[in-house]
ZAMARGU-4260 file (C-alpha; in steps of 0.2 Angstrom, whole numbers, plus 5000, padded with zeros to 4 digits):
<rodrens>
0) 4874/4834/5015 | 4883/4849/5018 | 4888/4855/4997 | 4877/4866/5000 | 4887/4877/5013
5) 4904/4876/5005 | 4913/4892/4998 | 4921/4893/4983 | 4940/4895/4988 | 4942/4906/4968
10) 4929/4920/4975 | 4932/4921/4992 | 4950/4919/4994 | 4958/4936/4999 | 4971/4942/4987
15) 4986/4955/4991 | 4997/4964/4983 | 5013/4973/4991 | 5021/4989/4981 | 5038/4994/4985
20) 5044/5012/4984 | 5061/5023/4976 | 5074/5013/4977 | 5067/4997/4981 | 5063/4981/4973
25) 5052/4967/4978 | 5068/4958/4988 | 5072/4973/4999 | 5065/4978/5016 | 5049/4969/5024
30) 5041/4965/5010 | 5044/4948/5005 | 5043/4941/5024 | 5026/4951/5025 | 5020/4940/5009
35) 5026/4923/5020 | 5017/4931/5032 | 5000/4934/5023 | 5002/4916/5013 | 5005/4907/5029
40) 4985/4916/5030 | 4980/4907/5016 | 4981/4926/5007 | 4988/4923/4989 | 5001/4939/4991
45) 5010/4947/4976 | 5023/4959/4976 | 5025/4966/4959 | 5042/4975/4951 | 5038/4990/4949
50) 5048/4997/4935 | 5065/5007/4935 | 5066/5012/4954 | 5079/5023/4955 | 5073/5031/4940
55) 5053/5031/4941 | 5042/5036/4928 | 5022/5040/4934 | 5015/5033/4920 | 5026/5018/4920
60) 5024/5016/4941 | 5002/5016/4936 | 5004/5007/4921 | 5014/4992/4932 | 4999/4995/4948
65) 4986/4991/4935 | 4992/4976/4928 | 4996/4969/4948 | 4981/4977/4956 | 4968/4972/4941
70) 4952/4976/4945 | 4951/4975/4966 | 4935/4971/4976 | 4929/4967/4994 | 4943/4952/4996
75) 4957/4962/4990 | 4971/4970/5000 | 4980/4981/4993 | 5000/4988/5004 | 5010/4999/4998
80) 5027/5007/5006 | 5033/5026/5002 | 5030/5033/4983 | 5020/5017/4980 | 5007/5025/4990
85) 5007/5038/4975 | 5004/5027/4963 | 4993/5015/4971 | 4980/5030/4976 | 4983/5037/4956
90) 4977/5019/4951 | 4962/5019/4960 | 4958/5036/4956 | 4958/5032/4938 | 4946/5017/4940
95) 4926/5021/4935 | 4911/5017/4941 | 4907/5010/4957 | 4924/5000/4959 | 4927/4992/4977
100) 4945/4989/4987 | 4943/4977/5004 | 4959/4984/5010 | 4972/4998/5009 | 4987/4999/5017
105) 4999/5014/5016 | 5016/5013/5026 | 5024/5030/5025 | 5013/5036/5013 | 5013/5055/5004
110) 5006/5065/4990 | 5016/5080/4995 | 5034/5085/4987 | 5048/5078/4995 | 5061/5092/5002
115) 5073/5078/5003 | 5071/5071/4988 | 5068/5085/4974 | 5072/5072/4960 | 5053/5066/4963
120) 5044/5082/4959 | 5040/5078/4942 | 5036/5061/4948 | 5025/5069/4961 | 5017/5083/4954
125) 5001/5089/4960 | 4998/5073/4971 | 4983/5063/4970 | 4963/5068/4971 | 4958/5060/4985
130) 4940/5066/4987 | 4927/5051/4989 | 4941/5038/4992 | 4933/5031/5008 | 4916/5029/4997
135) 4925/5015/4987 | 4936/5007/5000 | 4931/4996/5017 | 4944/4997/5027 | 4960/5011/5027
140) 4976/5010/5037 | 4989/5024/5037 | 5006/5019/5044 | 5019/5030/5050 | 5037/5028/5063
145) 5038/5043/5074 | 5055/5046/5066 | 5054/5046/5049 | 5070/5054/5042 | 5063/5054/5022
150) 5044/5057/5025 | 5040/5070/5036 | 5027/5063/5050 | 5016/5076/5044 | 5016/5072/5028
155) 5009/5056/5030 | 4995/5062/5044 | 4992/5075/5032 | 4986/5059/5022 | 4979/5050/5034
160) 4966/5065/5037 | 4962/5067/5020 | 4958/5048/5019 | 4947/5052/5036 | 4958/5040/5045
165) 4972/5046/5059 | 4990/5040/5054 | 4993/5025/5068 | 5011/5026/5073 | 5027/5012/5075
170) 5039/5019/5088 | 5057/5021/5081 | 5054/5013/5062 | 5063/5027/5055 | 5056/5024/5035
175) 5053/5006/5036 | 5068/5000/5027 | 5080/4986/5029 | 5096/4996/5035 | 5086/5003/5048
180) 5083/4986/5053 | 5067/4984/5047 | 5065/4967/5038 | 5051/4964/5046 | 5033/4973/5050
185) 5023/4962/5061 | 5012/4981/5064 | 5006/4977/5045 | 5003/4959/5047 | 4993/4960/5064
190) 4983/4976/5057 | 4979/4967/5040 | 4974/4949/5049 | 4963/4958/5063 | 4952/4967/5049
195) 4948/4950/5040 | 4930/4947/5038
</rodrens>
């Protein structure tokens, strides 16, 4: 009998949460496509709505992230785009003790004020202290384009460096928006699947 080798899906199944950015909703860009792709690989996936995306409040967004991500573990995958990256990082920074996150994927992430969007200065503030983050996260992936007109590529490179990794570059993807033709993001899907335990 092989019952001793069976695993309980509720404790070992991977769970992914995709967080949108400024001015977006869960239905925008490549988020729904990625969720479908991950679900097809038996990764339970959610795309929560972050409150007031056109007039975001840092505290509200961090609370939204907290409600969706809850207490992460080694089977949790957090994926964030643009301003959503900062909210995810701030929530993780707030966790006490020896928390763990399996995979963190940041797309067009940044923690510094954006010259093109001064209306986000209050939200961004002083960014986020990333000291010691890599000790809690098994796999960190930072992705940017070579022609992002909203988040300067150097900002994402700086974020990657502070997290102890190098940014992966997707050529010609802009800010990874639907109006730039990005409604699918195979690079993120393939990266996540290649990192599965």
